[in-house]
C-alpha positions as CSV (number, residue, x, y, z in Angstrom):
1,X,94.7,84.1,93.5
2,X,92.7,81.1,92.6
3,X,93.3,81.7,88.9
4,X,97.0,81.9,89.6
5,X,97.0,78.5,91.2
6,X,95.0,77.1,88.2
7,X,97.5,78.7,85.9
8,X,100.4,77.2,87.9
9,X,99.0,73.7,87.4
10,X,98.9,74.3,83.7
11,X,102.5,75.3,83.5
12,X,103.9,72.5,85.6
13,X,105.6,70.9,82.7
14,X,106.9,74.2,81.2
15,X,110.1,76.1,81.9
16,X,111.2,75.8,85.5
17,X,112.1,79.5,85.8
18,X,108.5,80.6,84.9
19,X,107.1,78.1,87.4
20,X,109.4,79.3,90.2
21,X,108.6,83.0,89.4
22,X,104.9,82.3,89.4
23,X,104.9,80.3,92.6
24,X,107.1,82.9,94.4
25,X,104.7,85.7,93.3
26,X,101.7,83.7,94.6
27,X,103.4,83.1,97.9
28,X,104.4,86.7,98.2
29,X,100.8,87.9,97.4
30,X,99.5,85.5,100.0
31,X,102.0,86.7,102.6
32,X,101.0,90.3,102.0
33,X,97.4,89.5,102.2
34,X,97.6,87.5,105.3
35,X,99.7,90.1,107.2
36,X,97.2,92.8,106.2
37,X,94.3,90.6,107.4
38,X,96.0,89.7,110.7
39,X,97.0,93.3,111.5
40,X,93.8,95.1,110.4
41,X,90.8,92.9,109.6
42,X,91.0,90.2,112.2
43,X,91.3,92.7,115.1
44,X,88.3,94.6,113.8
45,X,86.3,91.4,113.6
46,X,87.2,90.4,117.1
47,X,86.1,93.8,118.3
48,X,82.9,94.2,116.3
49,X,81.6,90.6,115.8
50,X,80.2,88.8,118.9
51,X,81.5,85.3,119.5
52,X,84.2,85.6,116.8
53,X,87.2,84.4,118.9
54,X,87.2,80.8,117.7
55,X,86.5,81.8,114.1
56,X,89.4,84.3,114.0
57,X,91.7,81.9,115.9
58,X,91.0,79.2,113.2
59,X,91.7,81.7,110.5
60,X,95.0,82.6,112.2
61,X,96.0,78.9,112.4
62,X,95.1,78.5,108.7
63,X,97.3,81.5,107.9
64,X,100.2,80.1,109.9
65,X,100.0,76.8,108.2
66,X,99.8,78.4,104.7
67,X,102.6,80.8,105.5
68,X,104.9,77.9,106.6
69,X,104.1,76.1,103.4
70,X,104.7,79.2,101.3
71,X,108.1,79.8,103.0
72,X,109.0,76.2,102.1
73,X,108.0,76.7,98.5
74,X,110.0,79.9,98.2
75,X,113.1,78.2,99.5
76,X,112.8,75.3,97.1
77,X,113.8,74.7,93.5
78,X,111.0,73.9,91.1
79,X,112.7,70.7,90.1
80,X,112.6,69.2,93.6
81,X,110.3,66.2,94.0
82,X,107.7,67.8,96.4
83,X,107.6,71.2,94.8
84,X,104.5,70.8,92.6
85,X,102.7,69.0,95.4
86,X,103.4,71.7,97.9
87,X,102.2,74.4,95.5
88,X,99.0,72.4,94.8
89,X,98.4,71.9,98.6
90,X,99.0,75.6,99.3
91,X,96.4,76.5,96.6
92,X,93.9,74.1,98.2
93,X,94.6,75.5,101.7
94,X,94.1,79.0,100.5
95,X,90.9,78.1,98.6
96,X,89.5,76.4,101.7
97,X,90.4,79.4,103.8
98,X,88.9,81.9,101.4
99,X,85.7,79.9,101.2
100,X,85.3,79.8,105.0
101,X,86.0,83.5,105.2
102,X,83.5,84.3,102.6
103,X,80.8,82.1,104.0
104,X,81.3,82.8,107.7
105,X,83.5,85.7,108.7
106,X,82.6,88.2,105.9
107,X,78.9,87.5,106.3
108,X,79.2,88.4,110.0
109,X,81.3,91.4,109.3
110,X,78.7,92.7,106.8
111,X,76.1,92.3,109.6
112,X,78.2,94.3,112.1
113,X,78.8,98.0,112.4
114,X,82.3,97.7,110.9
115,X,83.2,100.3,108.3
116,X,84.1,97.9,105.5
117,X,85.1,100.7,103.1
118,X,87.6,102.1,105.5
119,X,88.9,98.7,106.4
120,X,89.3,97.9,102.7
121,X,91.3,101.1,102.2
122,X,93.6,100.3,105.1
123,X,94.1,96.8,103.9
124,X,95.0,98.0,100.4
125,X,97.4,100.5,101.8
126,X,99.1,97.9,104.0
127,X,99.4,95.5,101.1
128,X,101.0,98.2,99.0
129,X,103.4,99.0,101.8
130,X,104.3,95.3,102.2
131,X,104.8,95.1,98.4
132,X,107.4,97.9,98.7
133,X,105.1,100.4,97.1
134,X,104.7,98.5,93.9
135,X,101.1,97.4,93.5
136,X,100.5,93.9,92.3
137,X,98.0,93.1,89.7
138,X,95.5,92.0,92.4
139,X,96.0,95.2,94.4
140,X,95.5,97.4,91.4
141,X,91.9,96.1,91.1
142,X,89.2,97.3,93.3
143,X,89.2,95.7,96.7
144,X,87.3,92.5,96.3
145,X,87.4,91.0,99.8
146,X,83.9,92.4,100.3
147,X,82.5,92.8,96.7
148,X,79.4,94.6,97.8
149,X,81.4,97.1,100.0
150,X,82.4,99.2,97.0
151,X,79.0,99.4,95.5
């Protein structure tokens, strides 16, 4: 997703339709990802990782904030004054969220007895279901949330 937001910034001065299509796709991908995490991954972390309540709660608040901003973006026209700023801030929020997950939550999940392969498969299946059975470019790749889980 990070590359998508970088690309978005590069096309800011291009055709508005392309900008809107890209931003809507990024928002949809984030929504699918966040729902799958909230339904599958976060409950597993709460159950398997000691003292994870505040970490998961913070992640849930970050998701809620980003989902609200994504919904605003999806309801806007790309020529509105705050459109570019909102997409940029959403990218920054998601990047911060991913960094915290990678540095904290994923590290603790790897140390737990969680079956990361099985969780990854369930998350992939849920994302596919949320996408209406049409895999996105990101879901066609191997599950990368836990890069070492597929090795």
